[in-house]
C-alpha positions as CSV (number, residue, x, y, z in Angstrom):
1,M,100.0,91.6,97.1
2,L,103.7,92.2,96.9
3,K,103.9,92.5,100.7
4,K,102.1,89.1,101.1
5,L,104.5,87.5,98.6
6,V,107.6,88.4,100.6
7,V,106.5,88.0,104.2
8,G,107.4,84.4,104.4
9,A,110.7,84.9,102.6
10,L,111.5,87.9,104.7
11,V,110.9,86.1,108.0
12,S,113.0,83.1,107.0
13,T,115.8,85.3,105.7
14,V,115.9,87.4,108.8
15,V,115.8,84.5,111.2
16,A,118.3,82.3,109.3
17,T,120.6,84.9,107.9
18,S,120.7,87.5,110.6
19,A,122.0,85.0,113.1
20,S,124.5,83.2,110.9
21,V,125.7,86.0,108.7
22,A,124.6,89.6,109.6
23,F,125.1,89.5,113.3
24,A,127.6,86.8,113.9
25,Q,130.2,89.4,114.4
26,E,130.5,93.2,114.4
27,W,130.8,94.9,111.1
28,P,134.5,95.4,110.5
29,A,135.3,98.8,111.9
30,A,138.1,99.9,109.6
31,K,136.0,102.8,108.3
32,P,132.4,104.1,108.6
33,V,129.6,102.5,106.6
34,R,128.4,105.0,104.0
35,V,124.7,105.2,103.0
36,I,124.3,107.4,99.9
37,A,120.9,109.2,99.7
38,V,120.6,109.9,96.0
39,F,118.4,113.0,96.5
40,P,119.1,116.2,98.4
41,P,118.2,116.8,102.0
42,G,114.5,117.3,102.8
43,G,112.9,114.7,100.6
44,S,111.7,111.2,101.3
45,V,114.9,109.4,100.2
46,D,116.9,111.5,102.7
47,Q,114.5,110.8,105.5
48,V,114.3,107.1,104.8
49,S,118.1,106.9,104.6
50,R,118.5,108.6,108.0
51,I,115.9,106.4,109.7
52,L,117.6,103.3,108.5
53,A,121.1,104.6,109.3
54,E,120.1,105.3,112.9
55,A,118.9,101.7,113.3
56,L,121.9,100.2,111.5
57,R,124.3,102.1,113.8
58,V,122.9,100.1,116.7
59,Q,122.5,96.8,114.9
60,L,126.0,96.8,113.4
61,N,127.7,98.5,116.3
62,Q,129.4,100.6,113.7
63,S,129.6,104.2,112.5
64,V,127.0,104.7,109.7
65,I,126.9,108.0,107.9
66,V,124.4,109.4,105.4
67,E,125.8,111.3,102.4
68,N,123.4,113.2,100.2
69,I,124.6,113.0,96.5
70,G,121.7,114.5,94.6
71,G,121.2,115.6,91.0
72,A,119.8,114.2,87.7
73,S,116.9,112.5,89.4
74,G,119.2,110.2,91.4
75,V,121.7,109.4,88.7
76,I,124.7,111.2,90.2
77,G,124.3,109.5,93.5
78,T,123.6,106.1,91.9
79,A,126.8,106.5,89.8
80,A,128.7,107.0,93.1
81,I,127.3,103.8,94.4
82,A,128.1,101.9,91.2
83,K,131.8,103.1,91.4
84,A,132.2,102.2,95.1
85,A,134.3,99.3,96.2
86,P,132.1,96.2,96.6
87,D,133.1,95.7,100.2
88,G,129.9,96.4,102.0
89,Y,131.0,99.9,103.2
90,T,129.0,101.7,100.7
91,F,125.4,101.2,99.7
92,G,122.5,103.6,99.1
93,V,118.8,104.4,99.0
94,V,117.1,105.0,95.7
95,F,113.6,106.1,94.7
96,D,111.3,105.1,91.9
97,T,113.2,107.3,89.4
98,H,115.9,104.5,89.6
99,A,113.8,102.4,87.1
100,V,112.9,105.3,84.9
101,N,116.3,106.9,84.4
102,P,117.6,104.3,82.0
103,A,115.0,105.3,79.4
104,L,115.4,109.0,79.9
105,K,119.2,109.1,80.2
106,P,120.7,106.6,77.8
107,N,124.2,108.0,78.4
108,M,124.4,107.2,82.1
109,A,127.9,106.2,83.3
110,F,126.5,102.9,84.6
111,D,124.2,100.1,83.6
112,T,121.3,99.8,86.1
113,L,121.1,96.0,86.0
114,K,124.7,95.1,85.4
115,D,126.6,97.6,87.6
116,L,124.4,97.5,90.7
117,E,123.2,95.0,93.2
118,H,119.6,95.3,94.1
119,I,119.6,94.4,97.7
120,T,116.3,95.2,99.5
121,L,112.9,96.6,98.4
122,I,112.1,98.8,101.4
123,G,108.5,99.5,100.7
124,T,105.9,101.3,98.6
125,A,103.5,104.2,99.1
126,P,100.9,106.2,97.3
127,M,101.9,109.3,95.3
128,V,99.7,112.3,96.3
129,L,98.5,115.0,93.9
130,A,98.1,118.1,96.1
131,A,96.9,121.7,95.5
132,T,99.5,124.1,96.8
133,K,99.1,127.1,99.0
134,G,96.8,129.8,97.6
135,S,95.3,127.5,95.0
136,P,91.5,127.8,94.5
137,I,91.3,124.0,93.8
138,T,89.9,122.1,96.7
139,S,89.1,118.7,95.2
140,F,90.2,116.4,92.4
141,A,86.7,116.6,90.9
142,Q,87.1,120.4,90.6
143,L,90.5,120.0,89.1
144,V,89.2,117.5,86.5
145,S,86.3,119.8,85.7
146,E,88.6,122.7,85.0
147,A,90.9,120.6,83.0
148,K,88.0,119.4,80.8
149,A,87.1,123.1,80.3
150,K,90.5,123.4,78.7
151,K,92.0,125.4,81.6
152,T,95.8,125.0,81.7
153,T,97.8,124.3,84.8
154,S,101.2,123.1,85.9
155,Y,102.4,120.5,88.4
156,G,105.7,120.2,90.2
157,T,107.5,116.9,90.9
158,I,110.8,115.9,92.3
159,G,112.3,115.7,88.7
160,T,111.9,114.7,85.1
161,G,111.2,111.0,84.9
162,S,110.1,110.7,88.4
163,L,107.1,108.4,89.0
164,G,105.0,111.5,89.8
165,H,105.9,113.1,86.5
166,L,105.2,110.0,84.4
167,A,102.0,109.0,86.2
168,I,100.4,112.4,86.0
169,A,101.6,112.8,82.4
170,Q,100.0,109.5,81.5
171,M,96.7,110.5,83.2
172,A,96.7,113.9,81.6
173,K,97.5,112.6,78.1
174,N,94.8,109.9,78.3
175,A,92.2,112.6,79.3
176,G,93.4,115.3,76.9
177,F,94.4,117.7,79.7
178,D,96.8,120.6,78.9
179,W,99.1,120.4,81.9
180,T,102.7,121.5,82.1
181,H,105.4,119.7,84.1
182,V,107.7,121.7,86.3
183,P,110.7,119.5,87.5
184,Y,112.5,120.2,90.7
185,K,115.8,118.8,92.0
186,G,114.2,116.7,94.8
187,G,111.4,116.8,97.3
188,G,112.8,119.5,99.5
189,P,113.0,122.2,96.7
190,L,109.6,121.1,95.4
191,M,107.9,121.5,98.8
192,N,109.6,124.8,99.4
193,D,108.0,126.2,96.3
194,A,104.7,124.4,96.9
195,I,104.4,126.0,100.4
196,A,105.3,129.4,98.9
197,G,102.6,129.0,96.3
198,H,104.9,129.2,93.3
199,V,103.5,126.1,91.6
200,P,99.7,125.3,91.5
201,L,100.0,121.5,92.0
202,A,102.6,119.3,93.6
203,V,103.0,115.5,93.1
204,G,105.1,113.5,95.6
205,S,105.1,110.4,97.8
206,L,102.7,110.4,100.7
207,F,105.9,110.4,102.8
208,L,106.8,113.8,101.3
209,I,103.3,115.4,101.1
210,K,101.6,114.2,104.4
211,P,103.5,116.4,106.9
212,H,102.6,119.5,104.8
213,A,99.0,118.4,104.4
214,D,98.8,117.9,108.2
215,S,100.0,121.4,108.7
216,G,97.6,122.8,106.2
217,N,100.2,124.0,103.8
218,V,98.9,121.9,100.9
219,T,95.5,120.2,100.1
220,P,95.7,116.6,99.0
221,L,93.4,115.9,96.1
222,A,94.0,112.3,95.1
223,V,96.3,109.3,95.6
224,S,97.9,107.3,92.8
225,T,97.4,103.8,94.2
226,S,94.4,101.5,93.4
227,K,93.2,101.7,97.0
228,R,92.8,104.7,99.4
229,S,95.6,105.2,101.9
230,K,94.8,104.4,105.5
231,D,96.7,107.6,106.3
232,M,94.5,109.7,104.1
233,P,91.2,107.8,104.1
234,N,89.1,110.8,102.9
235,V,91.3,111.4,99.9
236,P,90.0,109.6,96.8
237,T,92.1,107.5,94.4
238,I,92.6,108.7,90.9
239,A,91.2,105.3,89.8
240,E,87.9,105.8,91.5
241,S,87.7,109.4,90.2
242,G,87.2,108.6,86.5
243,F,90.5,106.8,85.7
244,P,89.8,103.1,86.3
245,G,92.9,100.9,86.6
246,F,95.2,103.8,87.5
247,D,97.8,102.4,89.9
248,A,101.3,104.0,90.3
249,P,102.9,103.5,93.8
250,A,106.1,105.2,94.8
251,W,108.9,102.9,96.2
252,W,112.2,103.0,97.9
253,G,115.1,100.4,97.8
254,V,118.6,99.7,98.9
255,I,121.3,99.1,96.3
256,G,125.0,98.5,96.3
257,P,127.8,98.2,93.7
258,A,127.9,95.0,91.6
259,K,130.3,92.2,92.3
260,M,129.8,92.2,96.0
261,P,130.4,88.8,97.4
262,P,127.0,87.0,98.2
263,A,127.8,87.0,101.9
264,I,128.1,90.8,101.9
265,T,124.9,91.2,100.0
266,S,123.1,88.9,102.4
267,R,124.6,90.7,105.3
268,I,123.4,94.1,104.2
269,H,119.9,92.7,103.3
270,A,119.6,91.0,106.7
271,A,120.6,94.1,108.5
272,V,118.1,96.3,106.6
273,A,115.3,93.7,106.8
274,A,115.9,93.5,110.6
275,A,115.8,97.3,110.8
276,L,112.5,97.3,109.1
277,K,111.1,94.9,111.6
278,N,112.3,97.1,114.5
279,P,109.1,98.5,116.0
280,D,110.5,102.1,116.2
281,V,111.7,102.1,112.6
282,A,108.5,100.5,111.3
283,K,106.5,103.0,113.2
284,K,108.4,106.0,111.8
285,L,108.1,104.7,108.2
286,E,104.6,103.5,108.4
287,A,103.5,106.8,110.0
288,Q,104.5,108.4,106.7
289,G,102.4,106.0,104.7
290,I,105.0,103.5,103.6
291,D,103.8,99.9,103.2
292,L,106.9,98.0,104.3
293,V,108.0,95.1,102.1
294,G,111.6,94.2,103.0
295,G,112.1,91.8,100.0
296,G,115.6,90.7,99.2
297,P,117.4,90.6,95.8
298,E,115.1,87.8,94.6
299,V,112.1,90.2,94.9
300,F,113.7,93.6,94.3
301,K,115.6,92.9,91.0
302,P,112.5,91.5,89.2
303,F,110.5,94.4,90.6
304,V,112.9,96.9,89.1
305,E,113.1,95.1,85.8
306,K,109.3,95.2,85.5
307,Q,109.2,98.9,86.4
308,M,111.9,99.6,83.8
309,T,109.9,97.8,81.1
310,T,106.6,99.6,82.0
311,W,107.9,103.1,82.0
312,S,110.4,102.7,79.2
313,A,107.5,101.8,76.9
314,F,105.5,104.9,78.0
315,I,108.5,107.2,77.6
316,K,109.2,106.0,74.1
317,A,105.6,106.0,73.0
318,N,105.1,109.6,74.1
319,N,108.6,110.9,73.1
320,I,109.2,112.1,76.6
321,T,112.6,113.8,77.0
322,E,114.4,115.9,79.6
């Protein structure tokens, strides 16, 4: 639905803005453009950042470097973005933790809505609940059956307050399951332990889980979206498996420091939106299960505000802390 809402706006923005603003001249070459990936190497934020940077180098005819500043579920990297000069030379890629962190980390050094510009909603994707190497669990139905028999288990995610953490915690609480959350510092560390069999279950975006599922290192059990993924058509949704209405997609977006001139914000959005329409870029991202959106600030900021409201209420109601 979200994708349908922004298609018209995206097309008009790219056609009108890219010609008049984004590509009217080369990006000033005084220094490289810095794209901050707010999670460590190896996870989906890192990969999305590098795919975009590669395309932007060509479009902007400018040096574009990716800098990984991970830690605290994306807070440390986001703080670096908030502190950057609002000149267009620094922006970054964030994950769904971006809208959860304000409720979990009230002492952050920045205000998510006041100190940041929400430039482009890149896209959304299912979260995947997967059994890790060596696990006897082969289906979501089996997992639920064992949980109902009061068998305990643990699940790893990219960090406390990640969408994977909250979505599975919500499901487990509603069903009365005794599951323990194991937070990691990003997708790379999570999957390293998952492949080694150090944690029974892993929860991550389809982008993160799919390569390891394809190689047989993990077994996907269910997806978090209301509809099955075209990339994993045989994997059931959590909603169809006894949890009606369950829908919790992962998402990625581009943000920059607040107080950027509107022309710079428009320029960055136009460049990113054009990159997402590049067939090679779209193919790489869609191959990992991302449903591209490309919505600008008028779409992205309200989306983040809604996500913040939803998960803040759940966190407070369930006394979730780090």
